[in-house]
N, C-alpha and C positions, 0 to 999 in steps of 0.2 A: 211131473216132468221127470224123465228117467235120468239117472246119473251114470256116468261112464267110469269104468275101472280099468286102468291101464297097468300093464306089467311088461317086463322083458328087456328093458333098457340095460345098458352096461358098457363096459369097455372092451374093445377088441382091437387086434392089430389090423392094419391095412390089408385088404384081401380076405379078411375073415367074414363071418356071418353072425347075424343076430336075428331073432324073431320077436316081434312085439305082438302083444295081444290087447284087445280092447273089448270088454264085455259091457253090454247095455241091458242089465236086468230090468225087466218090466217094459222095455221099449216095444211098442206095438204099432208104430206108424207104418202103414203100407206105403210102398213106392218111395221110401226114404233112402237116402244114401249115407254111407258111413266110411270114414277113412282117416287119413293122417295129414296134418300140416306139420311143418317144422320151422323152428326159428333159432338161429344162432346169434351170438352176441354181436350187436352192431348192424345186424341185417334185418330186412323185412321178413315177415312170415311168408312162407311159400307153400304151395300145394305139393303134396308128394304122391299119394295114391288113394283111390276111392273106388267103392263099388256099390251097386244098388243091392240092398238087402233082399235076398230071395230071388235075385235076378242074375243076369250075366254081364250087364254093362259094367265096365271098369274104366278108370282114367288113371294114367300115369304121367307124371312130369317127364319131360324129355331126359332130364338128368339122371333118372332112375330106371328108365325103360331097359329091359333086358337084365337088370340086376335085382330089382325088387318085385315081389309078387304078393298081391293082396288076395286073401281067401276068406272064406266064411264058414262058420258052423251055425247054420240058420236056427237050429233047434236051441242053441245056447245064446243066440243073438250076440255072437262074438265074431269079430274079424281079426285076422292075423296079417301081419306084414313081415314076410320073410325077406330079409335084406342080405344079399350076398355080394361078394367082391366089394366090400365097403372101402370107400376112398377117403382121402383127407378132407374132401369138401362135404362129406356127409355128417360130421358131428354137429349135433344140435339138440335142442329140447324138442321132442316129438310129441305132438298133441293129437289125440284122437277127438273126432267130432262127428256129429250126426245131424241130419236135418230132421225136423219134426213135421214136415209137410211134404207132399209129393213135389219133386223138383228134379231137374237135370242134375247129375252128379257134379257138373262143373259150374253150378250156380253158387258161388262161394259165399254169398251173403246169406244163404239159407242155412248154413251150418250154425246152429244156435245153442247146441248143448255140447259141452267140452269136458274132456278129461283133465286130470291134474298135470299131465305131462310126464314124460319119462326121458331121462338123459341118455344120449348115445355118444360115446367117445371113441374115436379111432386114433390109434397111435401108429406112427410110421416106423 
């Protein structure tokens, strides 16, 4: 089972930008999906952005549409989450996850391999 390696979290002022990356070395599952969930203190985990590896299908939560963009370097099995216009409601631990079987990208229960998480902090 592949492991996920995340990077790119940090602290930024409201309105600023950050880019997260998630690498899945050795991941070879076709038709799988990869992306980010986030969880802040006292709140449930929520879906953020996902894409089909090697494909074009993407999913964005309404709260991030128009501000976050998920992209992929297929050769490196790495996805990137460019976050712009960060808002006070965006701070959380961001977790990268991938499905290990063909599935729709919004089949949340199929995400069964997770990264260690990277913290995003937004100051006003």
